[in-house]
C-alpha positions as CSV (number, residue, x, y, z in Angstrom):
1,M,138.4,93.0,-64.7
2,D,135.2,94.1,-66.4
3,N,133.4,91.9,-63.8
4,Y,134.5,94.3,-61.1
5,L,134.1,97.6,-63.1
6,K,131.1,98.8,-61.0
7,R,133.0,98.1,-57.7
8,I,136.1,99.9,-59.0
9,E,134.0,102.9,-60.1
10,E,132.2,103.0,-56.7
11,L,135.6,103.0,-54.8
12,L,137.2,105.6,-57.1
13,S,134.2,108.0,-56.5
14,I,135.3,108.4,-52.8
15,K,136.8,111.8,-52.4
16,G,140.6,111.8,-51.8
17,I,141.1,108.1,-52.6
18,T,144.0,107.0,-54.7
19,M,144.2,104.3,-57.4
20,R,146.5,102.2,-55.1
21,A,144.1,102.5,-52.3
22,V,141.3,101.0,-54.5
23,Y,143.6,98.2,-55.7
24,E,144.6,97.2,-52.1
25,K,141.0,97.2,-50.9
26,L,139.9,95.0,-53.8
27,K,142.8,92.6,-52.9
28,D,141.6,92.6,-49.3
29,E,138.1,91.6,-50.6
30,G,139.7,88.6,-52.2
31,L,139.0,89.7,-55.8
32,N,141.3,88.3,-58.6
33,I,142.5,91.6,-60.1
34,G,146.0,90.6,-61.1
35,T,149.0,92.9,-60.6
36,Y,148.9,96.6,-59.7
37,S,150.5,97.5,-63.1
38,N,147.8,95.8,-65.1
39,F,145.1,97.3,-62.8
40,R,146.5,100.8,-63.3
41,K,146.5,100.3,-67.1
42,Y,142.9,99.1,-67.0
43,V,141.7,102.1,-64.9
44,K,143.5,104.5,-67.3
45,R,142.2,102.8,-70.4
46,K,138.7,103.1,-69.1
47,G,139.2,106.8,-68.4
48,L,138.2,106.4,-64.7
49,I,140.6,109.0,-63.4
50,E,141.9,112.3,-64.6
51,K,145.5,112.7,-65.5
52,K,147.5,114.8,-63.0
53,K,150.5,117.0,-63.9
54,A,153.7,115.8,-62.2
55,K,155.5,118.4,-60.1
56,G,159.2,118.2,-59.9
57,H,161.1,119.0,-56.7
58,P,164.5,118.4,-55.2
59,R,165.2,115.1,-53.5
60,F,166.6,115.0,-50.0
61,E,168.5,112.0,-48.6
62,T,169.8,111.4,-45.1
63,L,172.3,108.9,-43.6
64,P,171.0,106.1,-41.4
65,G,169.7,107.2,-38.0
66,V,170.0,110.9,-38.8
67,Q,166.4,112.1,-39.5
68,A,162.8,111.2,-39.0
69,Q,159.8,113.2,-40.3
70,V,156.5,113.6,-38.6
71,D,153.1,114.7,-39.8
72,W,149.4,114.1,-39.2
73,K,146.8,112.8,-41.7
74,E,144.0,114.9,-40.2
75,N,140.2,114.8,-39.8
76,I,139.5,111.6,-41.7
77,K,135.7,111.1,-41.6
78,L,134.5,107.5,-41.9
79,Y,131.2,105.7,-41.2
80,S,130.9,102.2,-39.7
81,R,128.6,99.5,-41.1
82,S,126.0,100.6,-38.6
83,G,126.2,104.3,-39.7
84,E,128.2,105.6,-36.7
85,E,130.5,108.5,-37.7
86,F,134.2,108.3,-36.8
87,E,136.5,111.3,-37.2
88,I,140.1,110.2,-36.8
89,N,143.6,111.4,-37.1
90,V,146.6,109.2,-38.0
91,F,150.1,110.1,-36.7
92,N,152.8,109.4,-39.3
93,Y,156.4,108.9,-38.3
94,K,158.9,108.0,-41.0
95,L,162.7,107.4,-40.8
96,G,164.5,109.2,-43.6
97,Y,167.0,106.7,-44.7
98,S,165.0,103.5,-44.8
99,R,161.5,105.1,-45.2
100,Y,160.3,102.8,-42.4
101,C,157.0,104.1,-41.1
102,Y,155.0,104.0,-37.9
103,F,151.3,104.9,-38.0
104,E,149.0,105.4,-35.0
105,L,145.3,106.3,-34.9
106,R,144.3,109.1,-32.5
107,E,141.0,110.9,-31.9
108,T,142.8,114.1,-31.0
109,K,146.1,115.7,-32.0
110,T,147.1,117.5,-28.9
111,Q,150.7,118.0,-27.7
112,Q,150.1,115.1,-25.3
113,D,149.1,113.0,-28.4
114,V,152.4,114.0,-30.1
115,F,154.5,113.1,-27.1
116,E,152.9,109.7,-26.7
117,C,152.9,108.9,-30.4
118,L,156.6,109.8,-30.6
119,I,157.4,107.6,-27.6
120,N,155.5,104.7,-29.2
121,A,157.4,105.3,-32.5
122,F,160.7,105.3,-30.7
123,K,159.8,102.0,-28.9
124,K,158.6,100.5,-32.1
125,T,161.8,101.4,-34.1
126,G,164.1,100.7,-31.1
127,G,165.6,104.1,-30.7
128,V,165.7,107.9,-31.4
129,P,167.1,109.6,-34.5
130,Q,169.5,112.6,-34.3
131,E,166.8,115.0,-35.5
132,I,163.1,115.1,-36.3
133,L,161.5,117.3,-39.0
134,F,158.2,118.9,-38.2
135,D,155.9,121.3,-40.1
136,N,154.4,124.3,-38.3
137,M,152.0,122.2,-36.2
138,R,150.7,124.2,-33.2
139,T,151.7,121.6,-30.7
140,V,155.4,122.2,-31.7
141,V,155.6,125.8,-32.8
142,D,154.4,129.1,-31.4
143,I,153.8,131.8,-34.0
144,T,155.0,135.2,-32.6
145,E,155.5,138.7,-33.9
146,K,159.1,137.7,-34.3
147,G,158.3,134.6,-36.3
148,R,158.3,130.9,-35.5
149,R,159.5,129.7,-32.1
150,I,159.6,126.1,-30.8
151,N,157.5,126.0,-27.6
152,Y,159.2,125.2,-24.3
153,K,157.5,121.9,-23.6
154,M,158.5,120.5,-27.0
155,K,162.1,121.8,-26.4
156,A,162.2,120.0,-23.1
157,F,160.9,116.8,-24.6
158,A,163.5,116.9,-27.4
159,K,166.3,117.5,-24.9
160,D,165.2,114.6,-22.6
161,F,165.0,112.2,-25.6
162,G,168.2,113.4,-27.2
163,F,167.1,114.7,-30.6
164,K,167.1,118.1,-32.4
165,I,164.0,119.7,-33.7
166,K,164.0,120.9,-37.3
167,L,161.2,122.8,-38.9
168,C,160.1,122.7,-42.5
169,K,160.8,125.9,-44.5
170,P,157.6,127.9,-45.0
171,R,156.1,127.4,-48.5
172,H,158.6,124.6,-49.1
173,S,156.4,121.5,-48.4
174,Y,158.7,119.3,-50.4
175,T,161.3,119.4,-47.5
176,K,159.0,116.8,-45.8
177,G,158.1,115.0,-48.9
178,K,159.0,111.5,-47.5
179,V,156.4,111.7,-44.8
180,E,153.8,113.3,-47.1
181,S,154.2,110.4,-49.5
182,A,153.5,108.1,-46.6
183,N,150.3,110.1,-46.0
184,K,149.1,108.9,-49.4
185,F,149.3,105.3,-48.1
186,I,147.2,106.3,-45.0
187,S,144.6,107.5,-47.5
188,W,144.0,103.8,-48.3
189,I,141.7,103.7,-45.3
190,L,139.2,105.8,-47.2
191,A,138.3,102.6,-49.2
192,Y,137.0,101.1,-45.9
193,D,134.3,103.6,-45.4
194,K,131.1,101.8,-44.2
195,D,133.1,98.6,-44.2
196,F,134.3,98.3,-40.5
197,E,132.6,97.7,-37.2
198,D,134.3,99.9,-34.6
199,E,137.4,101.7,-33.5
200,K,139.2,98.3,-32.8
201,E,138.7,97.3,-36.4
202,L,139.8,100.7,-37.7
203,N,143.0,100.2,-35.7
204,E,143.5,96.8,-37.2
205,I,143.1,98.3,-40.7
206,I,145.7,101.0,-40.0
207,Q,148.1,98.3,-38.8
208,R,147.6,96.2,-41.9
209,I,148.2,99.3,-44.1
210,N,151.3,100.1,-42.0
211,K,152.7,96.6,-42.5
212,K,152.1,96.7,-46.3
213,V,153.9,100.1,-46.6
214,N,156.9,98.7,-44.7
215,T,157.2,95.5,-46.7
216,R,156.4,96.6,-50.3
217,I,159.2,98.0,-52.6
218,N,159.7,101.7,-52.1
219,Q,159.8,103.7,-55.4
220,S,162.6,105.9,-54.2
221,T,165.0,103.2,-52.9
222,N,163.8,100.2,-54.9
223,V,163.8,98.0,-51.8
224,P,161.3,97.5,-49.0
225,P,161.7,99.9,-46.1
226,L,161.8,96.9,-43.7
227,L,165.1,95.7,-45.3
228,L,166.9,99.1,-45.0
229,F,165.5,99.5,-41.5
230,Q,167.6,96.5,-40.4
231,K,170.6,98.7,-41.0
232,E,169.2,102.0,-39.9
233,K,168.0,100.8,-36.5
234,E,171.7,100.2,-35.5
235,Y,172.3,103.9,-35.8
236,L,169.4,105.0,-33.5
237,S,170.2,106.2,-30.0
238,P,168.6,104.5,-27.0
239,L,165.5,105.9,-25.2
240,P,166.2,107.7,-21.9
241,N,165.6,106.0,-18.6
242,K,162.1,104.7,-17.7
243,N,161.4,107.6,-15.2
244,I,161.8,110.2,-17.9
245,V,159.7,108.2,-20.4
246,E,156.9,107.7,-17.9
247,S,156.9,111.4,-17.0
248,Y,155.6,112.2,-20.5
249,L,152.9,109.5,-20.5
250,D,149.3,110.1,-19.6
251,H,147.6,106.7,-18.8
252,T,144.2,108.2,-19.2
253,H,142.3,106.8,-22.2
254,K,140.1,109.0,-24.3
255,A,137.0,107.9,-26.1
256,K,134.3,109.7,-28.1
257,V,130.7,109.0,-27.2
258,Q,128.9,107.5,-30.2
259,K,125.2,108.0,-31.3
260,D,124.2,104.9,-29.3
261,S,125.5,106.6,-26.1
262,L,128.4,104.1,-25.9
263,I,132.2,104.5,-25.5
264,Y,134.7,101.9,-26.6
265,Y,137.4,100.6,-24.3
266,K,139.6,97.5,-25.0
267,G,137.1,95.5,-27.0
268,N,134.0,96.4,-24.9
269,K,131.4,99.2,-25.0
270,Y,130.1,101.1,-22.0
271,S,127.2,103.6,-21.8
272,V,127.2,107.2,-20.5
273,P,124.2,109.6,-20.3
274,P,123.0,110.6,-23.8
275,E,123.7,114.2,-23.1
276,Y,127.4,113.4,-23.7
277,I,126.9,112.0,-27.3
278,G,129.6,113.5,-29.5
279,K,131.8,114.5,-26.6
280,T,135.2,113.0,-25.6
281,M,135.4,111.2,-22.3
282,K,138.4,110.3,-20.2
283,I,138.7,106.8,-18.9
284,K,140.8,105.7,-15.9
285,T,141.1,102.2,-14.5
286,N,141.9,101.2,-10.9
287,E,142.1,97.5,-10.0
288,N,139.0,96.0,-11.6
289,Y,137.0,99.2,-12.0
290,L,136.6,101.6,-14.9
291,Y,136.0,105.3,-14.1
292,V,134.5,107.6,-16.8
293,Y,135.1,111.4,-16.6
294,Y,134.0,114.4,-18.6
295,N,136.7,117.0,-18.0
296,T,137.2,116.6,-14.2
297,E,133.7,115.4,-13.4
298,L,133.1,111.7,-12.7
299,I,130.2,110.6,-14.8
300,T,129.9,106.8,-14.1
301,V,131.8,103.8,-12.7
302,Y,131.8,100.2,-14.1
303,K,133.1,97.0,-12.8
304,I,135.2,95.6,-15.7
305,T,133.7,92.4,-17.1
306,D,133.9,90.4,-20.4
307,K,130.5,91.7,-21.6
308,K,130.8,93.3,-25.0
309,I,128.0,95.9,-24.5
310,N,127.4,97.4,-21.0
311,Y,124.3,99.7,-20.8
312,I,123.1,101.3,-17.5
313,S,119.3,101.1,-17.6
314,D,118.8,104.8,-17.0
315,H,121.2,105.7,-19.9
316,Y,119.4,103.4,-22.3
317,T,115.9,104.5,-21.2
318,T,116.8,108.2,-21.6
319,L,118.3,107.4,-25.1
320,M,115.1,105.6,-26.2
321,S,112.8,108.2,-24.7
322,K,113.6,110.5,-27.7
323,H,111.8,108.0,-29.9
324,I,109.1,106.5,-27.7
325,K,106.9,108.9,-25.7
326,D,104.5,106.5,-24.0
327,S,106.2,105.7,-20.6
328,K,104.7,102.2,-20.3
329,E,105.7,101.2,-23.8
330,L,109.1,102.8,-23.2
331,N,109.8,100.8,-20.0
332,E,108.6,97.5,-21.4
333,M,110.7,97.9,-24.6
334,C,113.8,99.0,-22.7
335,S,113.5,96.1,-20.2
336,N,113.0,93.5,-23.0
337,N,115.9,95.0,-25.1
338,L,118.3,95.0,-22.2
339,K,117.5,91.4,-21.3
340,K,118.0,90.4,-25.0
341,L,121.4,92.2,-25.0
342,D,122.4,90.4,-21.8
343,N,121.4,87.0,-23.2
344,F,123.0,87.6,-26.5
345,L,126.3,88.9,-25.2
């Protein structure tokens, strides 16, 4: 493994990364690094990580279909190969008995995000558990003078979908230890910093990590979560009728404007005026048209095509005018670049 020492050191230098995350990334790169056990011994022998003191805590087990735990892996900052900054959140839903996980990437973590992620998790796992354990996330709990109180929208959602809400005890984080251990797996994505193209590829990486977590042997149960899930899914309750499910879904897509003044939607990119760089836009579709809003204001409309990059000339010219002041040079350069983009794509 000495041949890969420099690469191992480079990955281990990433803040918040785990040894397992480095191992999985090196395997993804096709490097012949052997088993994780040998890799771990090598890293320790080389003194590449500091030893951490293990903290003991009680272990909580639940019967099949009884409990799921929910948490966010928040504010993960990553850069694409082209240097674009992405700040993402990953929703983490974990069934207590089998340890089967569902991960979903989101730009925001609003109450609407929680509702939609939960619905997607229920659909993915084929049903609803008896109870779901949350921490004190603001989308679930209101903090009042009298203490914690589950907010009324979350109560209504739980009632409609047929589960009870349980809250972690304050200062007792180990009560949601199963979902927090899954958050360590989500940290594997840190190893892909500067090694992805766009949001689509980030989503694919998250799904690959999710699949690995569900198919590798779990340290607590000594079997893969997918195996125990075959039993647990039989104890989950069915989702409510379609009308109830649809009433909690917002079919508006959200997209953050990147530094190139583009937003991403279903594999293609579309421009907006550069003044919206860094802001989150709402995207609605109707028939074959795409409507881009900022808050309630309609910003631009596109006819949906197969083109990968769609720049409106004015948007591109305004963007480039920050770098080129001569108007003649600016117009010529923008015209030539847009033609090249059209021919290339």
